[in-house]
BANU-172036 format. One record per residue (C-alpha): x, y negated, z; residue number from 1. Coordinates in nm, 2 decimals. Example, Ala and Ser with C-alpha at 12.3 -4.5 7.8 and 13.67 -1.06 7.14 Angstrom:
BEGIN
       X       Y       Z  num
    1.23    0.45    0.78    1
    1.37    0.11    0.71    2
***
This chain:
BEGIN
       X       Y       Z  num
    1.29    0.19   -2.17    1
    0.92    0.12   -2.08    2
    0.67    0.14   -2.37    3
    0.49   -0.15   -2.21    4
    0.76   -0.42   -2.19    5
    1.07   -0.51   -2.00    6
    1.20   -0.65   -1.67    7
    1.33   -1.01   -1.68    8
    1.34   -1.30   -1.44    9
    1.11   -1.60   -1.39   10
    1.15   -1.88   -1.14   11
    1.46   -1.70   -1.01   12
    1.25   -1.39   -0.92   13
    1.21   -1.05   -1.08   14
    0.94   -1.04   -1.34   15
    0.80   -0.81   -1.61   16
    0.71   -0.92   -1.96   17
    0.42   -0.71   -2.09   18
    0.44   -0.66   -2.46   19
    0.25   -0.35   -2.55   20
   -0.10   -0.48   -2.63   21
   -0.40   -0.25   -2.58   22
   -0.29    0.11   -2.50   23
   -0.56    0.37   -2.41   24
   -0.56    0.57   -2.09   25
   -0.81    0.79   -1.91   26
   -0.94    0.70   -1.56   27
   -1.12    1.04   -1.55   28
   -1.42    0.92   -1.35   29
   -1.49    0.62   -1.58   30
   -1.48    0.55   -1.95   31
   -1.14    0.53   -2.13   32
   -0.98    0.19   -2.10   33
   -0.71   -0.01   -2.27   34
   -0.67   -0.26   -1.97   35
   -0.37   -0.20   -1.75   36
   -0.34   -0.38   -1.42   37
   -0.09   -0.49   -1.15   38
   -0.18   -0.66   -0.83   39
    0.00   -0.96   -0.68   40
   -0.13   -1.17   -0.39   41
   -0.07   -1.36   -0.07   42
   -0.20   -1.30    0.28   43
   -0.57   -1.36    0.18   44
   -0.64   -1.30   -0.19   45
   -0.52   -1.04   -0.44   46
   -0.51   -1.09   -0.82   47
   -0.56   -0.79   -1.04   48
   -0.37   -0.91   -1.34   49
   -0.48   -0.74   -1.66   50
   -0.27   -0.66   -1.97   51
   -0.52   -0.86   -2.17   52
   -0.45   -1.18   -1.98   53
   -0.77   -1.17   -1.78   54
   -0.77   -1.13   -1.40   55
   -0.98   -1.01   -1.11   56
   -0.98   -1.17   -0.77   57
   -1.02   -0.95   -0.46   58
   -1.10   -1.07   -0.11   59
   -1.13   -0.84    0.19   60
   -1.18   -1.11    0.45   61
   -1.53   -1.00    0.56   62
   -1.59   -0.69    0.34   63
   -1.44   -0.52    0.03   64
   -1.54   -0.74   -0.26   65
   -1.45   -0.88   -0.60   66
   -1.53   -1.25   -0.63   67
   -1.44   -1.25   -1.00   68
   -1.35   -0.98   -1.25   69
   -1.19   -0.99   -1.59   70
   -1.20   -1.36   -1.62   71
   -0.98   -1.67   -1.61   72
   -0.93   -1.83   -1.96   73
   -0.75   -2.15   -2.05   74
   -0.85   -2.31   -2.37   75
   -0.78   -2.62   -2.58   76
   -0.97   -2.62   -2.91   77
   -0.88   -2.30   -3.10   78
   -0.58   -2.24   -2.87   79
   -0.68   -1.99   -2.60   80
   -0.51   -1.76   -2.34   81
   -0.77   -1.49   -2.41   82
   -0.59   -1.17   -2.51   83
   -0.25   -1.32   -2.43   84
   -0.01   -1.07   -2.28   85
    0.12   -1.17   -1.94   86
    0.46   -1.22   -1.78   87
    0.40   -1.09   -1.42   88
    0.60   -1.22   -1.13   89
    0.59   -1.12   -0.77   90
    0.32   -1.37   -0.67   91
    0.21   -1.51   -1.00   92
    0.14   -1.44   -1.37   93
    0.21   -1.65   -1.67   94
    0.05   -1.67   -2.02   95
    0.22   -1.85   -2.30   96
    0.03   -1.94   -2.62   97
    0.10   -2.16   -2.92   98
    0.00   -2.26   -3.27   99
    0.19   -2.47   -3.52  100
    0.11   -2.79   -3.34  101
    0.08   -2.71   -2.97  102
    0.24   -2.49   -2.70  103
    0.09   -2.41   -2.36  104
    0.23   -2.22   -2.07  105
   -0.03   -2.14   -1.80  106
    0.09   -2.00   -1.46  107
   -0.16   -1.87   -1.20  108
    0.00   -1.86   -0.85  109
   -0.10   -1.72   -0.52  110
    0.03   -1.99   -0.27  111
    0.22   -1.86    0.03  112
    0.02   -1.77    0.34  113
   -0.35   -1.69    0.40  114
   -0.46   -1.94    0.13  115
   -0.80   -1.85   -0.02  116
   -0.75   -2.00   -0.36  117
   -0.51   -1.98   -0.66  118
   -0.32   -2.27   -0.80  119
   -0.31   -2.30   -1.18  120
   -0.03   -2.49   -1.36  121
   -0.07   -2.56   -1.73  122
    0.23   -2.71   -1.92  123
    0.14   -2.84   -2.26  124
    0.38   -2.97   -2.53  125
    0.29   -3.14   -2.85  126
    0.51   -2.99   -3.12  127
    0.35   -3.18   -3.41  128
    0.44   -3.51   -3.56  129
    0.10   -3.66   -3.47  130
   -0.06   -3.77   -3.15  131
   -0.25   -3.48   -2.97  132
   -0.58   -3.58   -2.82  133
   -0.82   -3.32   -2.67  134
   -0.89   -3.15   -2.34  135
   -0.77   -2.84   -2.17  136
   -1.05   -2.64   -2.01  137
   -1.04   -2.37   -1.74  138
   -1.32   -2.11   -1.77  139
   -1.39   -1.87   -1.49  140
   -1.69   -1.65   -1.40  141
   -1.79   -1.59   -1.04  142
   -1.95   -1.26   -0.94  143
   -1.95   -1.14   -0.58  144
   -1.95   -0.76   -0.61  145
   -1.93   -0.53   -0.31  146
   -1.74   -0.20   -0.33  147
   -1.86    0.03   -0.06  148
   -1.82    0.41   -0.06  149
   -1.87    0.46   -0.43  150
   -1.80    0.82   -0.53  151
   -1.89    0.95   -0.87  152
   -2.03    0.70   -1.12  153
   -1.94    0.34   -1.03  154
   -2.22    0.13   -0.88  155
   -2.28   -0.24   -0.94  156
   -2.37   -0.38   -0.60  157
   -2.42   -0.74   -0.52  158
   -2.23   -0.85   -0.21  159
   -2.46   -0.93    0.09  160
   -2.35   -1.28    0.12  161
   -2.23   -1.51   -0.15  162
   -2.02   -1.81   -0.04  163
   -1.95   -2.08   -0.29  164
   -1.65   -2.03   -0.51  165
   -1.52   -2.34   -0.68  166
   -1.30   -2.46   -0.97  167
   -1.14   -2.79   -0.98  168
   -0.89   -3.01   -1.16  169
   -0.66   -3.11   -0.87  170
   -0.76   -3.47   -0.79  171
   -1.04   -3.46   -1.04  172
   -1.37   -3.28   -1.11  173
   -1.48   -2.99   -0.89  174
   -1.76   -2.75   -0.96  175
   -1.88   -2.46   -0.75  176
   -2.13   -2.17   -0.76  177
   -2.23   -1.85   -0.58  178
   -2.24   -1.67   -0.91  179
   -2.20   -1.75   -1.27  180
   -1.96   -1.94   -1.50  181
   -1.75   -2.24   -1.40  182
   -1.58   -2.47   -1.65  183
   -1.36   -2.78   -1.58  184
   -1.18   -2.98   -1.84  185
   -0.89   -3.22   -1.82  186
   -0.82   -3.47   -2.10  187
   -0.49   -3.48   -2.29  188
   -0.34   -3.76   -2.49  189
    0.02   -3.67   -2.60  190
    0.25   -3.86   -2.84  191
    0.46   -3.65   -3.08  192
    0.70   -3.44   -2.88  193
    0.51   -3.53   -2.56  194
    0.46   -3.31   -2.26  195
    0.20   -3.29   -1.98  196
    0.14   -3.08   -1.67  197
   -0.22   -3.02   -1.55  198
   -0.32   -2.86   -1.22  199
   -0.63   -2.66   -1.13  200
   -0.75   -2.45   -0.84  201
   -0.99   -2.16   -0.82  202
   -1.13   -1.99   -0.51  203
   -1.27   -2.09   -0.17  204
   -1.16   -2.45   -0.18  205
   -1.08   -2.65    0.13  206
   -0.99   -3.02    0.12  207
   -0.75   -3.12   -0.14  208
   -0.44   -2.96   -0.29  209
   -0.09   -3.10   -0.34  210
    0.07   -2.97   -0.66  211
    0.39   -2.96   -0.47  212
    0.25   -2.64   -0.32  213
    0.36   -2.47   -0.63  214
    0.73   -2.54   -0.59  215
    0.71   -2.50   -0.21  216
    0.55   -2.16   -0.25  217
    0.81   -2.04   -0.50  218
    1.09   -2.16   -0.27  219
    0.93   -1.97    0.02  220
    0.91   -1.65   -0.19  221
    1.27   -1.68   -0.29  222
    1.37   -1.72    0.07  223
    1.16   -1.45    0.23  224
    1.21   -1.16   -0.02  225
    1.50   -0.93    0.07  226
    1.80   -0.88   -0.16  227
    1.97   -0.54   -0.22  228
    2.30   -0.44   -0.37  229
    2.40   -0.08   -0.40  230
    2.66    0.03   -0.65  231
    2.52    0.38   -0.69  232
    2.15    0.26   -0.70  233
    2.16   -0.06   -0.91  234
    1.78   -0.05   -0.95  235
    1.75   -0.16   -0.59  236
    1.84   -0.51   -0.68  237
    1.52   -0.56   -0.87  238
    1.29   -0.31   -0.69  239
    1.35   -0.40   -0.33  240
    1.23   -0.76   -0.36  241
    0.96   -0.65   -0.59  242
    0.83   -0.39   -0.35  243
    0.84   -0.64   -0.06  244
    0.64   -0.89   -0.26  245
    0.37   -0.65   -0.38  246
    0.34   -0.50   -0.03  247
    0.29   -0.83    0.15  248
    0.06   -0.94   -0.14  249
   -0.18   -0.66   -0.04  250
   -0.24   -0.82    0.31  251
   -0.56   -1.00    0.39  252
   -0.66   -1.21    0.69  253
   -0.94   -1.02    0.85  254
   -1.24   -1.24    0.94  255
   -1.41   -0.96    1.14  256
   -1.14   -0.79    1.35  257
   -0.87   -1.05    1.35  258
   -0.51   -1.02    1.23  259
   -0.44   -0.89    0.89  260
   -0.54   -0.57    0.72  261
   -0.29   -0.40    0.49  262
   -0.53   -0.17    0.30  263
   -0.38    0.12    0.11  264
   -0.56   -0.01   -0.19  265
   -0.56    0.16   -0.53  266
   -0.86    0.39   -0.60  267
   -0.94    0.42   -0.24  268
   -1.03    0.05   -0.20  269
   -1.08   -0.10   -0.55  270
   -1.28    0.19   -0.69  271
   -1.42    0.39   -0.40  272
   -1.46    0.11   -0.14  273
   -1.30    0.22    0.18  274
   -0.99    0.12    0.39  275
   -0.83    0.44    0.50  276
   -0.69    0.62    0.66  277
   -0.61    0.42    0.97  278
   -0.26    0.55    0.97  279
   -0.19    0.39    0.63  280
   -0.18    0.02    0.72  281
    0.03    0.12    1.02  282
    0.27    0.31    0.80  283
    0.28    0.02    0.54  284
    0.37   -0.22    0.82  285
    0.68   -0.03    0.93  286
    0.93   -0.18    0.69  287
    0.77   -0.53    0.75  288
    0.89   -0.51    1.11  289
    1.24   -0.58    0.97  290
    1.13   -0.82    0.69  291
    0.82   -1.01    0.81  292
    0.77   -0.91    1.17  293
    0.48   -1.15    1.23  294
    0.28   -0.97    0.96  295
    0.37   -0.63    1.10  296
    0.24   -0.73    1.45  297
   -0.07   -0.87    1.29  298
   -0.14   -0.54    1.11  299
   -0.08   -0.35    1.43  300
   -0.33   -0.56    1.62  301
   -0.58   -0.54    1.34  302
   -0.56   -0.16    1.31  303
   -0.58   -0.11    1.69  304
   -0.90   -0.32    1.67  305
   -1.06   -0.05    1.44  306
   -1.08    0.18    1.75  307
   -1.30    0.26    2.04  308
   -1.23    0.21    2.41  309
   -1.14    0.58    2.46  310
   -0.83    0.53    2.24  311
   -0.97    0.69    1.92  312
   -0.91    0.54    1.58  313
   -1.17    0.62    1.31  314
   -1.05    0.78    0.98  315
   -1.13    0.47    0.78  316
   -1.35    0.15    0.76  317
   -1.61    0.15    0.48  318
   -1.65   -0.14    0.24  319
   -1.85   -0.34    0.51  320
   -1.57   -0.29    0.77  321
   -1.77   -0.03    0.97  322
   -1.60    0.28    1.11  323
   -1.63    0.57    0.86  324
   -1.60    0.91    1.01  325
   -1.82    1.12    0.79  326
   -1.57    1.36    0.64  327
   -1.23    1.35    0.83  328
   -1.14    1.37    1.19  329
   -0.76    1.32    1.18  330
   -0.54    1.42    1.47  331
   -0.23    1.22    1.40  332
   -0.34    0.86    1.37  333
   -0.25    0.74    1.73  334
    0.11    0.85    1.66  335
    0.14    0.59    1.39  336
    0.02    0.31    1.61  337
    0.26    0.41    1.89  338
    0.55    0.43    1.64  339
    0.48    0.08    1.49  340
    0.45   -0.07    1.83  341
    0.78    0.08    1.94  342
    0.95   -0.02    1.61  343
    0.83   -0.38    1.65  344
    0.94   -0.41    2.01  345
    1.29   -0.26    1.94  346
    1.35   -0.49    1.65  347
    1.22   -0.81    1.79  348
    1.24   -0.78    2.17  349
    0.89   -0.95    2.18  350
    0.74   -0.78    2.48  351
    0.50   -1.08    2.54  352
    0.30   -0.97    2.24  353
    0.19   -0.66    2.43  354
    0.01   -0.87    2.70  355
   -0.21   -1.05    2.44  356
   -0.57   -0.92    2.42  357
   -0.69   -0.71    2.13  358
   -1.06   -0.65    2.06  359
   -1.22   -0.32    1.99  360
   -1.45   -0.28    1.69  361
   -1.77   -0.49    1.75  362
   -1.99   -0.18    1.71  363
   -1.87   -0.06    2.05  364
   -1.96   -0.38    2.24  365
   -1.64   -0.34    2.45  366
   -1.43   -0.61    2.61  367
   -1.08   -0.67    2.46  368
   -0.78   -0.53    2.65  369
   -0.41   -0.61    2.63  370
   -0.23   -0.46    2.34  371
   -0.02   -0.25    2.59  372
   -0.34   -0.11    2.74  373
   -0.49   -0.04    2.40  374
   -0.18    0.16    2.31  375
   -0.18    0.34    2.65  376
   -0.54    0.45    2.58  377
   -0.44    0.58    2.24  378
   -0.16    0.78    2.40  379
   -0.42    0.92    2.65  380
   -0.65    1.01    2.36  381
   -0.38    1.19    2.18  382
   -0.27    1.38    2.49  383
   -0.61    1.46    2.64  384
   -0.86    1.47    2.36  385
   -0.65    1.58    2.06  386
   -0.45    1.80    2.30  387
   -0.27    2.12    2.23  388
   -0.38    2.47    2.13  389
   -0.31    2.82    2.24  390
    0.05    2.81    2.11  391
    0.12    2.47    2.27  392
    0.12    2.28    1.95  393
   -0.09    1.97    1.89  394
   -0.43    2.05    1.76  395
   -0.51    1.98    1.39  396
   -0.88    1.90    1.42  397
   -1.00    1.89    1.06  398
   -0.69    1.71    0.92  399
   -0.35    1.58    1.02  400
   -0.15    1.36    0.78  401
   -0.26    1.59    0.50  402
   -0.64    1.54    0.46  403
   -0.67    1.88    0.29  404
   -0.44    2.08    0.52  405
   -0.72    2.28    0.67  406
   -0.88    2.34    0.32  407
   -0.54    2.44    0.17  408
   -0.44    2.66    0.47  409
   -0.64    2.96    0.35  410
   -0.78    3.00    0.70  411
   -1.15    2.97    0.80  412
   -1.22    2.60    0.83  413
   -1.44    2.61    1.13  414
   -1.18    2.81    1.32  415
   -0.90    2.57    1.23  416
   -1.11    2.27    1.33  417
   -1.20    2.42    1.66  418
   -0.87    2.58    1.76  419
   -0.61    2.53    1.48  420
   -0.27    2.37    1.56  421
   -0.04    2.15    1.35  422
    0.34    2.20    1.37  423
    0.36    1.88    1.17  424
    0.18    1.69    1.45  425
    0.41    1.85    1.70  426
    0.72    1.76    1.52  427
    0.62    1.40    1.46  428
    0.50    1.36    1.82  429
    0.84    1.50    1.94  430
    1.00    1.20    1.76  431
    0.74    0.93    1.83  432
    0.67    0.99    2.19  433
    1.02    0.92    2.32  434
    1.04    0.59    2.13  435
    0.70    0.50    2.27  436
    0.82    0.60    2.62  437
    1.10    0.34    2.59  438
    0.84    0.07    2.52  439
    0.62    0.19    2.80  440
    0.92    0.17    3.04  441
    0.99   -0.19    2.92  442
    0.62   -0.27    2.99  443
    0.65   -0.13    3.34  444
    0.45    0.19    3.29  445
    0.69    0.44    3.41  446
    0.43    0.71    3.46  447
    0.32    0.71    3.10  448
    0.68    0.69    2.99  449
    0.77    1.00    3.19  450
    0.47    1.20    3.06  451
    0.55    1.10    2.70  452
    0.91    1.22    2.73  453
    0.80    1.55    2.89  454
    0.54    1.62    2.63  455
    0.80    1.54    2.35  456
    1.06    1.77    2.50  457
    0.80    2.06    2.52  458
    0.69    2.00    2.16  459
    1.04    1.98    2.03  460
    1.12    2.32    2.18  461
    0.80    2.47    2.03  462
    0.89    2.32    1.68  463
    1.24    2.47    1.71  464
    1.07    2.81    1.76  465
    0.89    2.77    1.42  466
    1.22    2.82    1.22  467
    1.17    3.13    1.01  468
    1.53    3.14    0.87  469
    1.44    2.94    0.56  470
    1.21    2.66    0.68  471
    0.97    2.55    0.96  472
    0.62    2.69    0.96  473
    0.33    2.45    0.90  474
    0.04    2.54    1.13  475
   -0.12    2.81    1.34  476
   -0.46    2.96    1.31  477
   -0.64    3.11    1.61  478
   -0.55    3.46    1.69  479
   -0.20    3.46    1.56  480
   -0.25    3.35    1.20  481
    0.05    3.15    1.06  482
    0.04    2.89    0.78  483
    0.37    2.83    0.60  484
    0.55    3.16    0.66  485
    0.58    3.25    0.29  486
    0.55    2.91    0.14  487
    0.73    2.58    0.22  488
    0.51    2.29    0.32  489
    0.74    1.99    0.28  490
    0.57    1.74    0.51  491
    0.67    1.92    0.83  492
    1.04    1.97    0.74  493
    1.18    1.62    0.77  494
    1.01    1.57    1.10  495
    1.16    1.89    1.23  496
    1.50    1.75    1.15  497
    1.43    1.40    1.28  498
    1.29    1.52    1.62  499
    1.60    1.73    1.68  500
    1.42    2.07    1.66  501
    1.65    2.17    1.38  502
    2.01    2.24    1.46  503
    2.27    2.07    1.23  504
    2.33    2.40    1.06  505
    1.95    2.46    1.01  506
    1.91    2.10    0.88  507
    2.18    2.14    0.62  508
    2.05    2.49    0.51  509
    1.69    2.35    0.50  510
    1.79    2.06    0.28  511
    1.97    2.29    0.04  512
    1.65    2.50    0.02  513
    1.44    2.19   -0.05  514
    1.69    2.09   -0.32  515
    1.67    2.42   -0.49  516
    1.29    2.46   -0.47  517
    1.08    2.15   -0.41  518
    1.32    1.91   -0.59  519
    1.43    2.14   -0.87  520
    1.34    1.98   -1.21  521
    1.12    1.71   -1.06  522
    1.23    1.37   -1.18  523
    1.01    1.18   -0.93  524
    1.11    1.36   -0.62  525
    1.03    1.67   -0.41  526
    0.70    1.85   -0.45  527
    0.52    1.89   -0.12  528
    0.45    2.26   -0.16  529
    0.67    2.54   -0.29  530
    0.59    2.76   -0.46  531
    0.30    2.55   -0.60  532
   -0.01    2.76   -0.53  533
   -0.18    2.93   -0.83  534
   -0.43    2.70   -1.00  535
   -0.30    2.39   -0.81  536
   -0.12    2.09   -0.94  537
    0.23    2.03   -0.80  538
    0.23    1.69   -0.62  539
    0.50    1.44   -0.52  540
    0.39    1.21   -0.23  541
    0.57    0.89   -0.14  542
    0.48    0.93    0.23  543
    0.65    1.27    0.26  544
    0.95    1.19    0.05  545
    1.03    0.87    0.24  546
    1.08    1.09    0.56  547
    1.28    1.34    0.35  548
    1.52    1.06    0.25  549
    1.54    0.95    0.62  550
    1.60    1.30    0.75  551
    1.86    1.38    0.48  552
    2.06    1.06    0.53  553
    2.25    1.20    0.83  554
    2.31    1.55    0.70  555
    2.34    1.50    0.32  556
    2.37    1.14    0.22  557
    2.41    1.22   -0.15  558
    2.08    1.41   -0.16  559
    1.92    1.13    0.04  560
    2.02    0.86   -0.21  561
    1.93    1.08   -0.51  562
    1.58    1.14   -0.36  563
    1.54    0.76   -0.30  564
    1.64    0.70   -0.67  565
    1.37    0.95   -0.78  566
    1.11    0.73   -0.59  567
    1.19    0.43   -0.79  568
    1.00    0.26   -1.07  569
    1.30    0.30   -1.28  570
    1.28    0.68   -1.24  571
    0.92    0.69   -1.34  572
    0.98    0.47   -1.65  573
    1.27    0.69   -1.75  574
    1.08    1.01   -1.72  575
    0.74    0.89   -1.84  576
    0.78    0.56   -2.03  577
    0.43    0.57   -2.18  578
    0.24    0.60   -1.85  579
    0.16    0.26   -1.70  580
    0.11    0.38   -1.35  581
    0.47    0.38   -1.21  582
    0.59    0.10   -1.43  583
    0.53   -0.19   -1.18  584
    0.32   -0.02   -0.92  585
    0.18    0.33   -0.85  586
   -0.05    0.56   -0.68  587
    0.02    0.75   -0.35  588
    0.11    1.07   -0.54  589
    0.24    1.18   -0.87  590
    0.18    1.51   -1.04  591
    0.48    1.73   -1.09  592
    0.63    1.82   -1.43  593
    0.45    2.16   -1.45  594
    0.11    1.99   -1.40  595
   -0.15    1.93   -1.67  596
   -0.09    1.55   -1.66  597
    0.28    1.52   -1.54  598
    0.37    1.17   -1.41  599
    0.01    1.07   -1.37  600
   -0.19    1.12   -1.05  601
   -0.45    1.34   -0.89  602
   -0.83    1.35   -0.97  603
   -1.11    1.55   -0.81  604
   -1.39    1.47   -1.05  605
   -1.62    1.74   -0.90  606
   -1.60    1.54   -0.58  607
   -1.64    1.20   -0.75  608
   -1.30    1.10   -0.62  609
   -0.99    1.02   -0.82  610
   -0.67    0.83   -0.77  611
   -0.64    0.83   -1.15  612
   -0.95    0.60   -1.16  613
   -0.73    0.32   -1.02  614
   -0.38    0.45   -1.02  615
   -0.19    0.13   -0.92  616
   -0.16   -0.10   -0.62  617
   -0.13    0.18   -0.37  618
    0.08    0.03   -0.10  619
    0.26    0.36   -0.04  620
    0.43    0.31   -0.37  621
    0.58   -0.01   -0.23  622
    0.61    0.04    0.14  623
    0.77    0.39    0.13  624
    1.06    0.30   -0.10  625
    1.12    0.00    0.12  626
    1.11    0.21    0.44  627
    1.34    0.48    0.30  628
    1.59    0.22    0.18  629
    1.60    0.06    0.53  630
    1.66    0.40    0.68  631
    1.94    0.47    0.44  632
    2.10    0.14    0.54  633
    2.07    0.24    0.91  634
    1.80   -0.02    0.99  635
    1.54    0.06    1.26  636
    1.48    0.33    1.52  637
***
């Protein structure tokens, strides 16, 4: 059982009742804290709900900014929601307070869609034998704070523009400001036993609001969230709809590039101020193809618009939505765009979407092209510019999926960047390129389709040649150096199975080896390296283990389901009940049992970078359990 509270239901939806009060934890980069957060949202705003009843409001429409932090108090006389412990639902939070005379239940809801404000419902009951006369006030503080490439000590940077944020009683007083406190009050006059419902809004207000939005939004949430029922994985019934809600609640309508961004979030965004890597929103959108396909397409279009006319995608966007390429030059990102496009087309049959124009990032001054042409250019960039090395494998540049693959390879970095090769890239490409080829054929581009299939076949054969009798090698250095001969790098293994490079016998033997090594004694799933290098922390990555579940599903379904269950919030709570991260949301990676902080997440304080600084609201912790679940159920390509 969690040390922080318990799962329940509210409004017919899964919810969590926080009951722990202040509990200290260490963000590593910042001073110790007792505030725990979870993020809920709609397709525009994100609420960072605090365990102390206060909330932050995040908006990524034009840049990465907080418009309010640690604020939002309801008050009537001495009765206040300050320090009240929240009940957290999939798109709302609720605070209940009372004294001997009065009870109040205050619910803050993110309405469905790209709505740039929150709706506040306050239900007040007079429990006394006398009339209750007074006023309920809503108190919020506006502060536009930009978060842009903050490594090391946190900065406190005013946002470059400060649109008016407003607070209103629906149908009554409205006040607004570009920065500072806002207070609006609504009078109450209740007879003994009387009840009243008050309505407020906070955010970027447009026109008027109908309180019926509250019920309509909750009805829509109940309709759109998926259900799940698995006898041998009962936690799926709660966690699948929860993950879907928190994943889609991380979306934001993009006012610069169009469509919606689906930022990885967590420390990367909310503490360090960048949206990256480009592969991540594409990966997060994969399960949405089968749940909310319009949002998946919107994310595909948005991420393609990060790029340049030669087909390259930058590593990330900074907090001002400008391409950020200072540190990483990944070699795999185009593959994720091609996969998402193929997955969308196969699931929906919507080929017309690929004729619609998509812009390039404004910094390039280029004309938009059809989505199909944008993807074709990405294929050409991957084939011609990333290219292959002396062994015929896809080049690694200075990173593939693993940002630190070159650093951790033990090979001279400059040599690897110039001439190193990634077996992981080859294995993934051997699976992705044929499904992209099917889409290219459907769009009338037989030439690209034929080339994609030929390249995939060649890469599949080369990956097959990397089997060393125990596992598949990870990478090649110039001049014959091999990475992954004596140690198992997990990220390449599932793709070697999925692309068909592994024979059925090899696949089963490999899964047995992974079970006996990477998974042994690890309650949250397989470690991504075995043995763990001396001086390193064993790590468990959602992105890697989702593909492991998928790859194992055909050859060892029991292992696949067991690995999926280790990815769950339930598994983390069972193993580490006193660690908040993993209770309702998590990071991209957990530290393995033999690490210094097992069940927590990574920190590189010497680099001024730490997932532990904001170890929740990473969308991998929601998208990857969803994707793996869909693969287990046979959904998708």
